N, C-alpha and C positions, 0 to 999 in steps of 0.2 A: 516224239521229233525233237531236235533240239539243231539249229543253225548256228552257226559261227561266228554272227556278227549279225547284227537289228541295221536291213536296209532302209535304207529311208526315201522322201518324194519331195523335192521343191519342183514348184510351179513357177514359173516368171510371168510375172503383171501383166497380164493384157495391153498391150500400148508402148511397153517396156521396150528401150535399144538397149538398154546394158543396165548390169548392175554387178555389185556383190551378194554371190548369192548364198556361199557358205566358207567358212571361217574358221579356218586351223586346218590341221590334218585333214584329210578324205581321199578317197576313191569315188572316183566317177566310174559306176556299173551299168548304167543305160542310158537312154535316151528316150523320148516319146515326142513325135514335134507334128504338126500340122503345116502344111506350106501350098499355096495356090501355083497357078501353074507355069511361072516364071523363071527360066533355070537360073541359076547364078548366088542367090544370097543366102546368106551363110550364118553360122552357128560357129562361135571360135569361143572356144574356154578355155582361161588362163591364167594360170598358176601365180595369185595373190590377189591385191585387194585394188589394181587399178586397170584402165586399159593396154598401160604402154608393159603390166608382166611378162613372163614368158608361154607364148600361146604352147599348150598341151596336148589340143586335139582345135582341129574345122572341119564341121561336113554342111554340105548345101545342096540345097535345093536343086529337083531336078526339072524340068520343063511341062512336069506334067502334077496334073492334083494329086495328092494323096495325104495319109496320113502314114509315116514313118514310126516305127519302131526296131530299135538297134540295142544290141546283149553286149556287154563288151566282156571279152575273157578273160580266165583265172583272176586274180585278182581286180580289176577294172583298172584305172590310169591311176597315180600315182600323182596326189595335189599336195604339196609343204607346207604352202603357206593359203588357202583357202582355191575358192572356184569364183572367179568373174569370169561373165557370161554376156556376150557381147552379138545382140542380133541385127544385120545388117540392112534388114528390113523388117518391120511391123507391119506392113500393110501385104507384106507375102508370106514369112512366118508369123501365123498368127495366135499359134499355140504351143509351147514348147513345157516340159516338164520330163524331170530329170531324177536319174538313182542315185545314191549314194551313201557310204557308212563313212563317217569318223562325222567331225568337224562338226559346227553348229550353226544353224541361221543368222542372218544378220541384222 
């Protein structure tokens, strides 16, 4: 069995509000995160190395404690300049792991 590319995983360190997680051209393929029961906390994925970079994807927590898993169809979301991840509430969204192809960790 062969695969078109190698999918890698990155976990945002616990308590980290934002980080440049991946450098270089990459594609976001999926996401797993754990959140509490307050609605509205967000994860924002931006194209670049800073919080002011262009937002490519944002997802919000629901009002129910859960672990969410999301697969992004086809080739995923392209980030030409790396992935900067911002967590609006580390108390609400306690764990974040995402899956990507390309790029490198910072």
